[in-house]
C-alpha positions as CSV (number, residue, x, y, z in Angstrom):
1,L,101.6,13.9,89.3
2,D,104.8,14.0,90.9
3,F,105.5,12.9,94.4
4,Q,106.1,16.6,95.9
5,S,102.7,17.7,94.5
6,V,100.9,14.7,95.6
7,L,102.2,15.4,99.3
8,G,101.1,18.9,98.9
9,L,97.7,17.7,98.2
10,V,97.7,15.6,101.3
11,H,98.8,18.7,103.2
12,Y,96.1,20.8,102.0
13,K,93.2,18.5,101.3
14,T,91.2,17.1,104.1
15,G,88.7,15.2,102.0
16,S,88.7,11.6,101.7
17,D,91.0,11.3,98.8
18,Q,92.3,7.6,99.1
19,Y,93.9,7.7,96.0
20,H,96.7,10.2,96.8
21,S,97.5,8.8,100.0
22,S,97.8,5.3,98.5
23,T,100.0,6.8,95.8
24,I,102.3,8.4,98.3
25,A,102.5,5.1,100.3
26,L,103.4,3.0,97.3
27,E,105.8,5.3,95.9
28,I,108.0,5.4,99.2
29,T,108.0,1.6,99.5
30,L,108.5,1.0,95.7
31,K,111.7,3.1,95.6
32,G,113.8,0.3,97.3
33,K,115.1,0.2,101.0
34,I,117.6,3.0,100.7
35,A,115.6,5.3,98.4
36,S,112.6,4.8,100.7
37,L,114.7,5.8,103.8
38,L,115.8,8.9,101.8
39,L,112.2,9.9,100.9
40,Q,111.2,9.4,104.6
41,L,114.0,11.9,105.5
42,R,113.0,14.3,102.8
43,Y,109.3,14.4,103.2
44,I,108.6,13.2,106.9
45,P,111.7,14.4,108.7
46,W,109.9,15.4,111.6
47,L,108.8,11.7,112.3
48,M,112.4,11.0,113.7
49,S,112.4,14.0,116.1
50,P,109.0,14.4,117.9
51,P,108.6,17.5,120.2
52,S,109.2,17.2,123.9
53,V,106.5,17.5,126.3
54,T,108.6,19.4,128.7
55,Q,110.2,22.0,126.1
56,A,107.3,22.9,123.7
57,A,107.6,25.6,121.5
58,P,105.0,28.1,120.7
59,G,102.9,26.5,117.7
60,A,104.1,22.9,118.5
61,F,101.0,21.6,119.2
62,A,99.0,22.5,116.0
63,E,102.0,21.5,114.2
64,S,102.2,18.0,115.9
65,V,98.4,17.5,115.2
66,T,99.1,18.3,111.5
67,N,101.9,15.8,111.6
68,V,99.5,13.2,113.2
69,R,97.1,13.8,110.4
70,I,99.7,13.1,107.7
71,L,100.8,10.1,109.2
72,S,97.3,9.2,109.4
73,W,96.7,9.9,105.8
74,L,99.9,7.9,105.0
75,L,99.1,5.0,106.8
76,L,95.6,5.0,105.4
77,G,97.0,5.1,102.0
78,A,99.2,2.1,102.7
79,L,96.4,0.0,104.3
80,H,94.3,0.9,101.1
81,A,97.0,0.0,98.5
82,T,96.8,-2.8,96.3
83,Q,100.1,-4.4,97.0
84,P,101.4,-4.6,100.5
85,C,103.6,-1.5,101.3
86,L,105.3,-0.1,104.4
87,P,106.0,3.6,103.9
88,V,106.6,4.2,107.7
89,P,109.1,1.6,109.2
90,I,107.7,-0.4,111.9
91,E,110.7,0.7,114.0
92,C,109.3,4.3,114.2
93,S,106.6,3.0,116.8
94,Q,108.3,4.9,119.6
95,H,108.4,8.2,117.6
96,I,104.8,7.8,116.6
97,A,103.9,7.0,120.5
98,D,105.8,10.2,121.6
99,Y,103.7,12.4,119.1
100,I,100.5,10.8,120.4
101,H,101.6,11.5,123.9
102,F,102.5,15.0,123.0
103,V,99.1,15.7,121.6
104,L,97.3,14.1,124.6
105,A,99.5,16.0,127.1
106,G,99.1,19.3,125.2
107,F,95.3,18.9,124.8
108,A,94.2,20.4,128.2
109,D,96.4,23.4,127.6
110,Q,94.6,24.6,124.4
111,S,91.8,27.0,124.2
112,K,88.5,25.3,124.1
113,Q,87.6,27.7,121.2
114,S,90.1,26.3,118.9
115,V,89.4,24.2,115.9
116,V,92.7,22.4,116.4
117,H,91.8,21.6,120.1
118,M,88.4,20.1,119.1
119,S,90.0,17.8,116.6
120,A,93.2,16.9,118.2
121,L,92.0,14.1,120.4
122,F,90.1,12.5,117.4
123,H,93.2,12.6,115.1
124,A,95.3,11.2,118.1
125,F,93.1,8.3,118.5
126,H,92.5,7.8,114.8
127,L,96.3,7.4,114.4
128,C,96.5,5.0,117.5
129,Q,93.8,2.8,115.4
130,L,95.5,3.1,112.1
131,W,99.1,2.4,113.6
132,T,97.9,-0.9,115.1
133,V,96.2,-2.1,112.1
134,Y,99.1,-1.1,110.1
135,C,101.4,-3.1,112.3
136,E,98.9,-6.3,112.2
137,Q,98.9,-5.9,108.4
138,A,102.8,-5.7,108.4
139,A,102.7,-8.8,110.5
140,V,100.6,-10.9,108.1
141,S,102.3,-9.6,104.8
142,T,105.7,-10.9,105.8
143,D,106.8,-13.5,108.2
144,D,110.0,-11.6,108.8
145,L,108.2,-8.5,110.2
146,A,105.6,-10.8,112.3
147,Q,107.6,-10.7,115.5
148,K,108.8,-7.3,115.3
149,A,105.6,-5.8,114.4
150,F,103.8,-7.3,117.4
151,A,106.4,-6.4,119.5
152,N,106.5,-2.8,118.4
153,V,102.6,-2.5,118.5
154,L,102.7,-3.7,122.1
155,D,105.4,-1.2,123.1
156,F,103.4,1.5,121.1
157,W,100.4,0.8,123.5
158,A,102.5,0.4,126.6
159,R,103.8,4.1,125.8
160,V,100.3,5.6,124.8
161,T,98.3,4.0,127.3
162,P,99.4,6.1,130.4
163,A,98.9,9.4,128.6
164,I,95.2,8.2,127.9
165,L,94.4,7.3,131.5
């Protein structure tokens, strides 16, 4: 399997197939720092530009929930990988918090009949938990990242908590 077909499986398959998400996470991490950044920009370019709560386009909510699900799969794969890997840079904490904030803010505006509406909170809170564990794992795996990881997870929760309350 090549990287793009595995990513396609993550997009369309909702089962608990940890092998594919671990493969993606490892491939992004093992490519080296510059190649890893290029893979991130190629396969998850939306991560660096979260939607604005004030200027939401039609369909942005459903797309954001999909992106939150993809991030959850990627983090789950990284946490289940046999080698330590960080496919999503710790510095993306602010962008992930913005996605969570967008989903939480847009939740009330969605139709109660929608499947996306019903699962949006689950996926948002699931990503919050996974991001926290991911940052803690990064802090344990290397001493260089310890301070940065804890600072970013604290900043993440400082941004997300007001949206929850």
